[in-house]
Every structure is written in structure tokens, then in C-alpha cells.
N, C-alpha and C positions, 0 to 999 in steps of 0.2 A: 483492618486495612481496606480503605475505600477510596475510590477515585472520584474526585470532585472537580475535575477539570484542571486546566493550567492556564498560565498567562499567555502561552504561545499557541494554544489550541482551543478553538471554540467548540465545545462539546454540548450537544443538545441533551435534554433531560433523559430521553429514551436511550441515548448512547451511553450515558453514565450508568444508567440502570443495567444495561446489557453487560458492561465491563464488570460491575460489582456482582451481578448474577453469576457470571463465569467464575469469579473469585470464590464466591460462596459455594457453588456446586463443584468446584475444583475440576472444571472441564475446559477444554480449549474454546476460545471465542472465535467463531468463524465469521469473518466480516466480508460482506459483499457490497458492491456499489459500483457506480460508473468510475472509469479511470480518472484520477485527479480529484477524488472527493476526500482524500486524506486518510485512506485505510492504513497505509504504511506508517504515516506520521502518528497515527493513534498509538501504535505500539511504542514508538519512541517517546511520546509525551507521557503515557501512562507509566512506563518504566522510570522515567525521570521524576515524575510526581510522587511515586511510591518509593523512590530511592533504591531501585533494583537495577543491577547491571543488565544490559540488553545484548542477547546473542541473536544474530540475524542469519537466516538461511534463505537466500534469494534463488528461487526455483527457475530452471531453464527447461527447454524441451528435452534435453539430454540427461537431466538430473535423475539419479536413481535413489531410492529410499536408503539403500545401504550406505551411501555417502554421508547421510546424516548421522549414522551410527558410528561407523569406522571403516577404514580401508586398510588392507594388508599390502604393504609394498614388497611383494615377493621379488621383483626385479632388482631392487636395491640390495636385498639380502643376498641374492645369488651373486651379484657383482662383488659385494664385500667379502663373501666367502672365497671367491677366486683370488682376491687380493690379500687374504689372510687377516682380515680385520677382526679384532676381538669383539666388535659389536654384534656379530652374528650369533653369539652365544645367548643373547637375550632377545627373544622375539619381540618384546615390548618396544625395542628401538625401531621397529618397522610397522608399528601400528599407528596409523594417522587417525586421531580422534576427531569425530564429526561433532556438529553442534549439539546433537542430542546427548552424546557422551559427556561433553563439556557441561551441559546444563544439569545432567543428572549427578555429576560428581562435584559440582560447585559447593563450596562451604556455606554459601548463603543462598536464599531463594533468588532466582533470576527470572527475567522475562525472556521468552523465546519467540521470535517472529519467523514463521514459515510463510514467505511472501510469494503470492501468485501461484498457489498450488495447482491451479487449473492449467498451467503451462505444461506440466509434466504428463507423462503417459497415464492412461486411464487406470492402470494398476498401481500407480504410485501411492494414492491414499490407502488402498487396501493393504499394501505392504507395511504401512505404519500403524495398523489397527492395534496390535498388541502393545507396541511401545507407547502409543498415546494413551491407551486405556490403563495398562498396568504400570506404566512408568518403569519399565525394565526391559533388558534384552540380554542375549547371551553372546559372548565373544568366543567363537570356536577355537581361534588360534591360541588364546591364552587360557582357555577353559575356565572362564569366570563369568558370573552373572553380574551385570552392571545394573544396579538399582539406584533410583533417585534418592539422594540424601534429603533433599527438599523438593517438593513438587513445584516445577516451574510454572509460571503464568504464561500460557501458550496463546499466541495470536496467530490465526491463519487467515490470509487474505485471498480473495478470488475475484476475478473480473468476469466470471460467468462464461468463460470461453468454452467450457465443457461441463457437463453435469458431474457431480461427485456421487460416489456410491452411497446407498442408503445406510449401510452399516457404519460408514465413516461419519455421516451426518448425525447418526444417533448418538455419537460420542461427543458432540459439540453443542455449545450454545450458539445460536445463530442470531445475527443482526444485520439488517440491510441499511446502509447509510443512504438515506434519501437525499436527493439533490437539494441544497439549501434554498429556502425561500428568500425573498429580498431582504427581510429584516435580519435573518441569520447571516446572510452574505455580507451585509454592511458591517456586522460585528467581526467577521473574518477579515475583511479588508482593513478595518480599523486596527487590527492587531499588527498587520504588515505595513500599513501606511497611516500612522496616527496623525500626521500633519496634512493629509490630503484635504484640499478645499472641498467643502460640502457641495457646492454647485457642480464642480467637476465630477465628483463621485456620483451625484444624481444623474448627470447626463451620461456618464460611462455605464452606469448600471442599466439605464433604460436601453442604451444601444446593445449592451451585452444580452439582455433578456430578449430583445427584439430579434437578434441574430439566433439565439438559442431556440426560440419558439418558431423559427421558420420551418414549415412542414417540408419533409423530404430530405432533410440533412442526413448525410451518411454518418458523420461524427459531430455531435453537438459539442460546443466549447464547454470546458469544465472549469471548476474553481481555480485550478492551478493555471489554466490559460488566461482566465480573467486577471489573476495576479501578475502574470507575465505582461499582459497588455497594459495594465495600469503602470507597471514599472517602466515600460517603454514610453508611455504618454508623458510621464514625469521627466524621464531622462531626455526626451526630445523636446520638452517644453511645448507640447501641442496645445494650442489655445482652445478655450471652451467652445468657441464658435465652430471649430472644425467637427465637433460632435453634435452640433445642433443645426437643423435647417429651419429657416424662417417660417416655413409653412408646415412644419412637422412631417414632411414627406420622408420616405425611406431614402437613405443615401449610403454610399459605401464609406464606412468609417476609416479613419487613418490607421495604418499598420494592421490591417485586417488579417494579415498572415499569422498574427499571434493567436487569432481566434479560430480561423478556419484552416484545416490542415490537409485538405486534398482538393484537387482541381475540380471535381464534381460539385463540391459544396460552394466553391468560389464562383463557378459558372452559374450555379443555381441562384446564388445571391445577386450576382450582376444582372441576370435576366429579370429578377424581381425589381431591382432598381430601375432598369430600362423601361419595363412595363409601367412602373409607377410614374416615371417621368413623362411617358407618352400620354398618360391619363390626366395630366395637369391641365 
């Protein structure tokens, strides 16, 4: 079972090696990188390419590790007991299975995505150490050990908002998705816009990297924002001339709001354009 890329996802050679290393070692693949570089999509594409169902657990600041295992709905059981419901005799009716329970008890190997783990409390990764390592956990309410029938292929993404514990990192295979160079980016764009004219793509790519390389940006535009911008350029039928200046000077590109997402960066870019125009 090896991942060799897919039609909808441009995977670099080192990324494919990382996925296959995680499969061989039977360890979770911890993927870091800038927001918008395709970390979540990687899990979706690998699971589809390998023919594995995908279970997704999107982490929030309030998410607790226990929710990934199971939750016991004691309130519903108390209410049903007051109403004389026969369901109260079986505690399993009040066990809400989390994604880890579902992944462990699936009849076939599945892919499991734990998305943006760094959003949760600092103790969240530590609370999953045993479950991730041994692929088992104990349900106290039903007094049973839940063990994985088939070891799931686990993807864990992080935007580096906070450091992860060393004990957790030791159990993972790590890969950092570097921001795509121009050649790789063209391949990515071609997947989404196969009929885009070459001259428009060249001009748009130059503008995109000019904006991205501007020193002092609070948030640099990402791959997903480039794709959004290209979609708008095509939808609004923006002419090629709008992306090019006759003297190659810096100018504000059309629909720049798709690339720059806060007022500080827009102001910084406008100041650069103003200074550039004064120096003509």
C-alpha cells in the first residue's frame, strides 16, 4: 500500500515519501505548514487514492480528547428513566462513539484525520498518547477495552500555533509542507484551471509572488488564496493588461482582497505602490 499522488493533488516527492514512511512505520503522520498549503486535503486525497474511508475530527479550542473516544450521555439516561423508557436498561444506548472508537472498530482499515491539533488545550495531545501509541482505550461505563481491529492511517495537522509535547512528537512521523515554488505552483493551478491561458497565468503568478515576497506582511497569501484569486479573475473576465504595467512598476492588482486579508497588509502594499509611483 503506497501513495503515489493523485489527479487532484500535486504531491512533491518528499511528501509522498513521508506518507509512505508513516504507513511503513505504522505511526501517525504529523503535517505542518502554512495555512492553505493543502494539509487537510492531503488526508482526503491519500484516503481516496488508497481506497480507504476517511473519518475527520476537526479540533476547536474547546475540544477535549475524551470526545474523540466516546461520551456518556447521563442526562438523557436520567430523563429516560424518569419517563420509564426501556432504553435505560442498556447503557450502550447512551454511549456516543467518537471518531477514534469508530476508526478502531471499523471492519476495514480507515484513514483518520485529526485536523489542527494545535487549536486545542496544551494537554490535549498528552491525553491521546496511549490511544495513539497502543491503539486501544478503556470504556469505564461498559467495562470493555476497545482495541483497533485494523490500525488506522492517522493524519495530524498543525498550523504551529503552539508547540506540541515531545512525548507526542516522538510517536509521530513529521513532515513540513514547504510553500510551493513557481514550477510546483503552476502544476497545482493546472489541476484546478486546466484551460487557463498561459500569458494570464504567467502575469498572475508574477503578481502573486511579488505580493507574497513583500517584506513586513502580517499574513502572506497562500496557495488557496491564489486559487481563489484566479477564480475571480476568470469569473470577472479581468483583462491581461490589468495585471501588467507598461514599465514593470509595482501596481495594485485587481481584486487584491482575495490575496491580502487584513488592513495592515493592504496599507503596507498601497504605501509601497505610492512610493514606487513617486520614484518614477
